[in-house]
One Martini backbone bead per residue (centre of mass of N, CA, C, O) as a GRO file, in nm:
protein
  374
    1MET     BB    1  -0.652  -2.656   0.351
    2SER     BB    2  -0.901  -2.564   0.173
    3GLU     BB    3  -1.125  -2.691  -0.047
    4THR     BB    4  -1.139  -2.443  -0.229
    5LEU     BB    5  -0.834  -2.422  -0.286
    6VAL     BB    6  -0.788  -2.702  -0.396
    7SER     BB    7  -0.984  -2.671  -0.632
    8PHE     BB    8  -0.844  -2.426  -0.761
    9ILE     BB    9  -0.564  -2.550  -0.811
   10ASN     BB   10  -0.664  -2.800  -0.983
   11LYS     BB   11  -0.772  -2.609  -1.225
   12ILE     BB   12  -0.478  -2.540  -1.271
   13PRO     BB   13  -0.251  -2.558  -1.481
   14THR     BB   14   0.073  -2.622  -1.433
   15SER     BB   15   0.178  -2.419  -1.662
   16LYS     BB   16   0.026  -2.160  -1.496
   17ARG     BB   17   0.155  -2.117  -1.218
   18CYS     BB   18   0.492  -2.142  -1.231
   19LEU     BB   19   0.823  -1.972  -1.249
   20THR     BB   20   1.162  -2.008  -1.223
   21LEU     BB   21   1.400  -1.741  -1.187
   22SER     BB   22   1.675  -1.583  -1.261
   23ILE     BB   23   1.859  -1.297  -1.254
   24TYR     BB   24   1.926  -1.318  -1.558
   25GLN     BB   25   1.637  -1.353  -1.675
   26LEU     BB   26   1.540  -1.074  -1.529
   27GLY     BB   27   1.772  -0.845  -1.530
   28LEU     BB   28   1.929  -0.819  -1.283
   29PRO     BB   29   2.165  -0.698  -1.097
   30THR     BB   30   2.497  -0.839  -1.069
   31SER     BB   31   2.631  -0.640  -0.848
   32ILE     BB   32   2.458  -0.773  -0.651
   33ARG     BB   33   2.445  -0.934  -0.337
   34TYR     BB   34   2.292  -1.213  -0.323
   35PRO     BB   35   2.148  -1.443  -0.162
   36ILE     BB   36   2.148  -1.750  -0.097
   37GLY     BB   37   1.881  -1.867  -0.299
   38PHE     BB   38   1.799  -1.655  -0.481
   39TYR     BB   39   1.461  -1.598  -0.611
   40ILE     BB   40   1.212  -1.604  -0.869
   41VAL     BB   41   0.857  -1.604  -0.898
   42GLN     BB   42   0.649  -1.664  -1.179
   43VAL     BB   43   0.319  -1.597  -1.157
   44ARG     BB   44   0.074  -1.660  -1.398
   45ASP     BB   45  -0.168  -1.657  -1.176
   46SER     BB   46  -0.307  -1.421  -0.977
   47ASN     BB   47  -0.542  -1.586  -0.845
   48PHE     BB   48  -0.363  -1.783  -0.698
   49ILE     BB   49  -0.241  -1.581  -0.498
   50ARG     BB   50  -0.502  -1.470  -0.385
   51LYS     BB   51  -0.601  -1.741  -0.262
   52LEU     BB   52  -0.365  -1.778  -0.072
   53ALA     BB   53  -0.409  -1.519   0.093
   54GLU     BB   54  -0.693  -1.588   0.187
   55ALA     BB   55  -0.620  -1.854   0.330
   56ALA     BB   56  -0.424  -1.733   0.537
   57LEU     BB   57  -0.644  -1.557   0.675
   58GLU     BB   58  -0.859  -1.778   0.739
   59ARG     BB   59  -0.672  -1.950   0.935
   60VAL     BB   60  -0.702  -1.687   1.157
   61GLY     BB   61  -1.028  -1.586   1.125
   62VAL     BB   62  -1.092  -1.455   0.859
   63PRO     BB   63  -1.329  -1.358   0.683
   64GLY     BB   64  -1.389  -1.392   0.357
   65SER     BB   65  -1.450  -1.088   0.285
   66HIS     BB   66  -1.199  -0.976   0.435
   67ALA     BB   67  -0.984  -1.142   0.292
   68ALA     BB   68  -1.045  -1.040   0.004
   69LEU     BB   69  -0.983  -0.742   0.059
   70GLN     BB   70  -0.693  -0.766   0.164
   71ALA     BB   71  -0.584  -0.923  -0.084
   72ASP     BB   72  -0.648  -0.704  -0.294
   73LEU     BB   73  -0.449  -0.492  -0.192
   74LEU     BB   74  -0.194  -0.667  -0.227
   75MET     BB   75  -0.232  -0.740  -0.532
   76GLU     BB   76  -0.240  -0.456  -0.653
   77ALA     BB   77   0.046  -0.390  -0.573
   78GLU     BB   78   0.186  -0.614  -0.733
   79LEU     BB   79   0.070  -0.542  -1.016
   80ARG     BB   80   0.195  -0.228  -0.987
   81GLY     BB   81   0.493  -0.260  -0.845
   82VAL     BB   82   0.426  -0.251  -0.510
   83ALA     BB   83   0.586  -0.448  -0.297
   84SER     BB   84   0.577  -0.284  -0.024
   85HIS     BB   85   0.231  -0.339  -0.039
   86GLY     BB   86   0.232  -0.644  -0.043
   87LEU     BB   87   0.309  -0.972   0.041
   88LEU     BB   88   0.521  -0.885   0.252
   89ARG     BB   89   0.272  -0.816   0.469
   90LEU     BB   90   0.119  -1.081   0.542
   91SER     BB   91   0.267  -1.201   0.789
   92ARG     BB   92   0.205  -0.958   0.974
   93ILE     BB   93  -0.100  -0.975   0.966
   94VAL     BB   94  -0.125  -1.260   1.076
   95SER     BB   95   0.025  -1.200   1.344
   96ARG     BB   96  -0.167  -0.980   1.447
   97VAL     BB   97  -0.406  -1.165   1.475
   98SER     BB   98  -0.271  -1.384   1.656
   99ASN     BB   99  -0.187  -1.139   1.875
  100ASN     BB  100  -0.447  -0.945   1.916
  101VAL     BB  101  -0.399  -0.652   1.739
  102ALA     BB  102  -0.608  -0.779   1.532
  103ASP     BB  103  -0.939  -0.764   1.409
  104PRO     BB  104  -1.112  -0.974   1.184
  105ILE     BB  105  -1.420  -0.852   1.229
  106ALA     BB  106  -1.398  -0.562   1.229
  107THR     BB  107  -1.544  -0.232   1.088
  108GLY     BB  108  -1.637  -0.016   1.277
  109ALA     BB  109  -1.729   0.281   1.451
  110HIS     BB  110  -1.994   0.514   1.389
  111THR     BB  111  -1.974   0.886   1.416
  112TRP     BB  112  -2.171   1.164   1.366
  113LEU     BB  113  -2.069   1.496   1.432
  114SER     BB  114  -2.191   1.565   1.155
  115GLU     BB  115  -2.322   1.569   0.846
  116GLY     BB  116  -1.994   1.550   0.719
  117PHE     BB  117  -1.865   1.405   0.994
  118LEU     BB  118  -1.665   1.114   1.056
  119SER     BB  119  -1.618   0.896   1.327
  120VAL     BB  120  -1.363   0.632   1.362
  121ASP     BB  121  -1.363   0.323   1.527
  122GLY     BB  122  -1.171   0.046   1.432
  123GLN     BB  123  -1.135  -0.188   1.652
  124ARG     BB  124  -0.868  -0.321   1.521
  125GLY     BB  125  -0.905  -0.353   1.237
  126LEU     BB  126  -0.867  -0.404   0.928
  127GLY     BB  127  -0.787  -0.152   0.734
  128PRO     BB  128  -0.957  -0.205   0.469
  129VAL     BB  129  -1.224  -0.263   0.614
  130VAL     BB  130  -1.257   0.009   0.759
  131ALA     BB  131  -1.210   0.204   0.515
  132ASN     BB  132  -1.434   0.091   0.328
  133ALA     BB  133  -1.672   0.148   0.516
  134ALA     BB  134  -1.623   0.452   0.524
  135LEU     BB  135  -1.638   0.510   0.221
  136GLU     BB  136  -1.932   0.415   0.180
  137ALA     BB  137  -2.054   0.623   0.377
  138LEU     BB  138  -1.949   0.878   0.228
  139ILE     BB  139  -2.083   0.840  -0.043
  140ASP     BB  140  -2.372   0.843   0.063
  141ARG     BB  141  -2.348   1.130   0.195
  142ALA     BB  142  -2.240   1.301  -0.054
  143ARG     BB  143  -2.508   1.283  -0.215
  144LYS     BB  144  -2.637   1.498  -0.004
  145THR     BB  145  -2.391   1.715   0.085
  146GLY     BB  146  -2.118   1.709  -0.130
  147ILE     BB  147  -1.956   1.638   0.146
  148ALA     BB  148  -1.718   1.404   0.307
  149ALA     BB  149  -1.571   1.295   0.626
  150ALA     BB  150  -1.304   1.081   0.768
  151ALA     BB  151  -1.186   0.984   1.093
  152ILE     BB  152  -0.928   0.746   1.176
  153THR     BB  153  -0.896   0.506   1.443
  154ASN     BB  154  -0.795   0.206   1.557
  155SER     BB  155  -0.630   0.099   1.300
  156ASN     BB  156  -0.493  -0.052   1.041
  157HIS     BB  157  -0.327  -0.087   0.773
  158ILE     BB  158  -0.457   0.030   0.448
  159GLY     BB  159  -0.251   0.058   0.234
  160MET     BB  160  -0.295   0.134  -0.083
  161LEU     BB  161  -0.438   0.436  -0.162
  162ALA     BB  162  -0.521   0.403  -0.465
  163TRP     BB  163  -0.759   0.211  -0.426
  164TYR     BB  164  -0.960   0.431  -0.316
  165ALA     BB  165  -0.939   0.637  -0.543
  166GLU     BB  166  -1.039   0.450  -0.770
  167LYS     BB  167  -1.308   0.365  -0.657
  168ALA     BB  168  -1.436   0.645  -0.639
  169ALA     BB  169  -1.394   0.732  -0.939
  170LEU     BB  170  -1.567   0.495  -1.062
  171LEU     BB  171  -1.826   0.629  -0.895
  172GLY     BB  172  -1.788   0.963  -0.936
  173PHE     BB  173  -1.559   1.041  -0.721
  174SER     BB  174  -1.381   1.241  -0.526
  175LEU     BB  175  -1.050   1.199  -0.360
  176VAL     BB  176  -0.901   1.218  -0.026
  177VAL     BB  177  -0.610   1.052   0.119
  178LEU     BB  178  -0.478   1.004   0.451
  179SER     BB  179  -0.171   0.910   0.631
  180THR     BB  180   0.001   0.767   0.897
  181SER     BB  181   0.306   0.706   1.089
  182GLU     BB  182   0.574   0.638   1.193
  183ALA     BB  183   0.869   0.775   1.287
  184LEU     BB  184   1.074   0.799   0.972
  185VAL     BB  185   1.121   1.113   0.934
  186HIS     BB  186   1.321   1.377   0.877
  187PRO     BB  187   1.361   1.676   0.928
  188TRP     BB  188   1.469   1.942   0.781
  189GLY     BB  189   1.801   1.940   0.926
  190ALA     BB  190   1.791   1.662   1.051
  191ARG     BB  191   1.892   1.324   1.208
  192LYS     BB  192   1.599   1.246   1.306
  193ALA     BB  193   1.308   1.097   1.361
  194MET     BB  194   0.946   1.259   1.366
  195ILE     BB  195   0.798   1.168   1.100
  196GLY     BB  196   0.597   1.055   0.878
  197THR     BB  197   0.528   0.947   0.553
  198ASN     BB  198   0.253   1.060   0.481
  199PRO     BB  199   0.033   0.988   0.268
  200ILE     BB  200  -0.118   1.057  -0.063
  201ALA     BB  201  -0.441   1.048  -0.228
  202ILE     BB  202  -0.588   1.104  -0.562
  203GLY     BB  203  -0.924   1.105  -0.701
  204ILE     BB  204  -1.045   1.147  -1.051
  205PRO     BB  205  -1.292   1.171  -1.264
  206THR     BB  206  -1.300   1.072  -1.613
  207ASP     BB  207  -1.372   0.996  -1.941
  208SER     BB  208  -1.074   0.828  -1.952
  209GLY     BB  209  -1.058   0.790  -1.650
  210PRO     BB  210  -0.886   0.766  -1.373
  211PHE     BB  211  -0.733   0.981  -1.160
  212VAL     BB  212  -0.415   0.876  -0.997
  213MET     BB  213  -0.254   0.960  -0.692
  214ASP     BB  214   0.046   0.827  -0.508
  215THR     BB  215   0.219   0.956  -0.214
  216ALA     BB  216   0.475   1.020  -0.032
  217THR     BB  217   0.662   1.255   0.183
  218SER     BB  218   0.879   1.074   0.111
  219VAL     BB  219   1.103   0.941  -0.092
  220VAL     BB  220   1.014   0.680   0.064
  221SER     BB  221   0.901   0.405   0.188
  222MET     BB  222   0.946   0.168   0.427
  223GLY     BB  223   0.862  -0.064   0.242
  224GLU     BB  224   1.097  -0.014   0.040
  225ILE     BB  225   1.322  -0.070   0.236
  226TYR     BB  226   1.234  -0.357   0.306
  227ASP     BB  227   1.255  -0.463   0.018
  228HIS     BB  228   1.561  -0.415  -0.008
  229ALA     BB  229   1.641  -0.586   0.235
  230HIS     BB  230   1.515  -0.851   0.133
  231ARG     BB  231   1.700  -0.830  -0.147
  232LYS     BB  232   1.983  -0.700  -0.094
  233ALA     BB  233   1.955  -0.398  -0.185
  234ALA     BB  234   2.065  -0.114  -0.291
  235MET     BB  235   2.068   0.233  -0.219
  236PRO     BB  236   2.030   0.542  -0.238
  237ASP     BB  237   2.199   0.784  -0.031
  238HIS     BB  238   1.933   0.993  -0.027
  239TRP     BB  239   1.705   0.833   0.133
  240ALA     BB  240   1.895   0.788   0.402
  241LEU     BB  241   1.964   0.740   0.744
  242ASP     BB  242   2.125   0.643   0.998
  243GLU     BB  243   2.142   0.622   1.345
  244ASN     BB  244   2.376   0.866   1.315
  245GLY     BB  245   2.291   1.060   1.059
  246ASN     BB  246   2.394   0.908   0.800
  247PRO     BB  247   2.437   0.835   0.496
  248THR     BB  248   2.275   0.549   0.318
  249SER     BB  249   2.271   0.222   0.123
  250ASP     BB  250   2.166   0.056   0.369
  251ALA     BB  251   1.871  -0.086   0.449
  252GLU     BB  252   1.925  -0.188   0.737
  253ALA     BB  253   2.023   0.088   0.844
  254ALA     BB  254   1.763   0.249   0.765
  255LYS     BB  255   1.564   0.104   0.963
  256LYS     BB  256   1.728   0.265   1.213
  257GLY     BB  257   1.663   0.543   1.096
  258ALA     BB  258   1.606   0.789   0.832
  259ILE     BB  259   1.400   0.942   0.617
  260ALA     BB  260   1.364   1.141   0.355
  261PRO     BB  261   1.231   1.407   0.231
  262PHE     BB  262   1.072   1.522  -0.021
  263GLY     BB  263   1.194   1.810  -0.151
  264GLN     BB  264   1.283   1.862   0.123
  265ALA     BB  265   1.123   2.120   0.263
  266LYS     BB  266   0.852   2.055   0.119
  267GLY     BB  267   0.803   1.767   0.225
  268TYR     BB  268   0.818   1.842   0.519
  269ALA     BB  269   0.576   2.035   0.523
  270LEU     BB  270   0.362   1.832   0.428
  271GLY     BB  271   0.405   1.608   0.638
  272LEU     BB  272   0.340   1.788   0.881
  273ALA     BB  273   0.058   1.881   0.797
  274PHE     BB  274  -0.065   1.594   0.785
  275GLU     BB  275  -0.011   1.516   1.077
  276LEU     BB  276  -0.180   1.742   1.207
  277LEU     BB  277  -0.448   1.687   1.063
  278VAL     BB  278  -0.498   1.388   1.128
  279SER     BB  279  -0.441   1.382   1.436
  280GLY     BB  280  -0.641   1.605   1.508
  281LEU     BB  281  -0.910   1.471   1.385
  282ALA     BB  282  -0.856   1.164   1.507
  283ALA     BB  283  -0.703   1.147   1.778
  284SER     BB  284  -0.415   1.052   1.726
  285ALA     BB  285  -0.118   0.969   1.706
  286ILE     BB  286   0.217   1.127   1.732
  287GLY     BB  287   0.495   1.066   1.602
  288ARG     BB  288   0.662   0.868   1.840
  289GLU     BB  289   0.378   0.737   1.929
  290VAL     BB  290   0.371   0.566   1.685
  291SER     BB  291   0.225   0.237   1.613
  292GLY     BB  292   0.171  -0.088   1.423
  293THR     BB  293   0.288  -0.109   1.101
  294LEU     BB  294   0.592  -0.275   1.167
  295ASP     BB  295   0.447  -0.480   1.359
  296ASP     BB  296   0.305  -0.769   1.578
  297THR     BB  297   0.245  -0.634   1.900
  298ARG     BB  298   0.118  -0.354   1.847
  299ILE     BB  299  -0.093  -0.114   1.858
  300CYS     BB  300  -0.263   0.069   1.625
  301ASN     BB  301  -0.240   0.456   1.631
  302LYS     BB  302  -0.299   0.576   1.379
  303GLY     BB  303  -0.413   0.783   1.105
  304ASP     BB  304  -0.711   0.870   0.904
  305LEU     BB  305  -0.816   1.047   0.594
  306ILE     BB  306  -1.138   1.102   0.433
  307ILE     BB  307  -1.239   1.262   0.121
  308VAL     BB  308  -1.563   1.330  -0.031
  309MET     BB  309  -1.663   1.407  -0.372
  310PRO     BB  310  -1.778   1.506  -0.634
  311GLY     BB  311  -1.728   1.527  -0.936
  312PRO     BB  312  -1.656   1.701  -1.187
  313ARG     BB  313  -1.800   1.986  -1.381
  314ARG     BB  314  -1.584   1.884  -1.594
  315ASP     BB  315  -1.391   1.798  -1.843
  316LEU     BB  316  -1.038   1.651  -1.831
  317SER     BB  317  -0.927   1.468  -2.069
  318ALA     BB  318  -0.809   1.675  -2.273
  319TYR     BB  319  -0.585   1.778  -2.091
  320LEU     BB  320  -0.442   1.507  -2.046
  321GLN     BB  321  -0.388   1.455  -2.349
  322ALA     BB  322  -0.210   1.706  -2.394
  323ILE     BB  323   0.015   1.603  -2.211
  324ARG     BB  324   0.079   1.334  -2.357
  325GLN     BB  325   0.148   1.501  -2.642
  326MET     BB  326   0.401   1.591  -2.551
  327GLU     BB  327   0.723   1.651  -2.575
  328PRO     BB  328   0.980   1.482  -2.485
  329ALA     BB  329   1.237   1.468  -2.304
  330ALA     BB  330   1.537   1.390  -2.248
  331GLY     BB  331   1.508   1.039  -2.164
  332PHE     BB  332   1.213   1.022  -2.280
  333ASP     BB  333   0.935   0.851  -2.428
  334ALA     BB  334   0.711   0.989  -2.238
  335VAL     BB  335   0.416   1.146  -2.122
  336LEU     BB  336   0.287   1.095  -1.808
  337ILE     BB  337   0.038   1.003  -1.597
  338PRO     BB  338  -0.044   0.954  -1.303
  339GLY     BB  339  -0.072   0.587  -1.282
  340GLU     BB  340   0.009   0.461  -1.564
  341ARG     BB  341   0.246   0.277  -1.494
  342GLY     BB  342   0.081   0.090  -1.307
  343ARG     BB  343  -0.126  -0.002  -1.523
  344GLN     BB  344   0.079  -0.123  -1.717
  345CYS     BB  345   0.188  -0.329  -1.518
  346ARG     BB  346  -0.077  -0.475  -1.469
  347ASP     BB  347  -0.130  -0.572  -1.758
  348ARG     BB  348   0.135  -0.732  -1.786
  349ARG     BB  349   0.094  -0.926  -1.536
  350LEU     BB  350  -0.170  -1.053  -1.637
  351ARG     BB  351  -0.024  -1.181  -1.887
  352GLU     BB  352   0.281  -1.285  -1.757
  353GLY     BB  353   0.295  -1.225  -1.454
  354VAL     BB  354   0.418  -1.250  -1.108
  355PRO     BB  355   0.685  -1.130  -0.938
  356ILE     BB  356   0.840  -1.324  -0.668
  357VAL     BB  357   1.000  -1.363  -0.404
  358GLY     BB  358   1.077  -1.665  -0.286
  359GLU     BB  359   1.038  -1.612   0.020
  360VAL     BB  360   0.748  -1.502  -0.010
  361TYR     BB  361   0.628  -1.751  -0.148
  362GLU     BB  362   0.689  -1.953   0.076
  363SER     BB  363   0.525  -1.803   0.291
  364LEU     BB  364   0.253  -1.821   0.148
  365LEU     BB  365   0.230  -2.127   0.149
  366ARG     BB  366   0.256  -2.166   0.454
  367LEU     BB  367   0.012  -1.985   0.542
  368ALA     BB  368  -0.192  -2.163   0.352
  369GLY     BB  369  -0.101  -2.481   0.378
  370VAL     BB  370   0.125  -2.525   0.157
  371SER     BB  371   0.388  -2.725   0.064
  372ALA     BB  372   0.349  -2.756  -0.265
  373VAL     BB  373   0.386  -2.607  -0.601
  374ALA     BB  374   0.424  -2.668  -0.948
   0.00000   0.00000   0.00000
């Protein structure tokens, strides 16, 4: 463990570090058969977890600035309640670096194919490092051209797309970001996977703060399925098919099968369109050729597409406020704008602490070189 991390841990009062909670204290469903020894650690200081994640990455040769950026993507997902894109992924990232399928140093090679179109060879770099470097180049170019786009290949998983959308919006730019994945989703009417989960995020600056939406074109991400499998939690049976093409509520069976597109044929159409657009522009792998976001041994060959534009030419906050003030339908407490639930979760977890599955927390300590922390 680095001297910096030791110093940081020692500065945190023991009472603020973590608290182990039972499923009863957390209000988790008692009908689920949790594995023996299942527990949740409520880490009271999120910076403590962040520093552990940074230390884990630095131990395998990731430079400090790159480690901080990768850890920030993971922590923002945890804070916003998106555990599927959080610390659960850290051990795989560390293994990918150790196995030489992810380069901890690379930031990507940039080639401007036209005034507003950037081609990025990610050089196997960490996804957030490569994507953030591309985003910064696009913002600088969009100030001159009015719009700029980057197609990225040969880079690792870029994490929660909302992070990029919010960053751009806070700087006064609108953004659309798309990514592809392994073939995990079945086409509407089929029984086997052929399309990626292919998420999209959009960020738009407004006077009342960034509008940010982030969604996969599948019912759920594969990360969510992995999270359910990790927690031994049952899933709704409309989420996925097993390897035989039958609906399943077993997350382990779903990992070997196919996820459903959201909105049936509409989600299928969007997911397919995004796959064609991203793979076509990035010259990246497509369909069942894609690998490297869910394992630690294969080169990641999916594609990413980022489009940056100046912010809106009119204020949009009054319209968003009018939506918030609408009368809620039965069963709803309020009408929310996309992204608000995640921000509310973030604020709450910064105050009260971040709940982490015990096995993930133990892995985090081990990867950071910490034997035990009271």
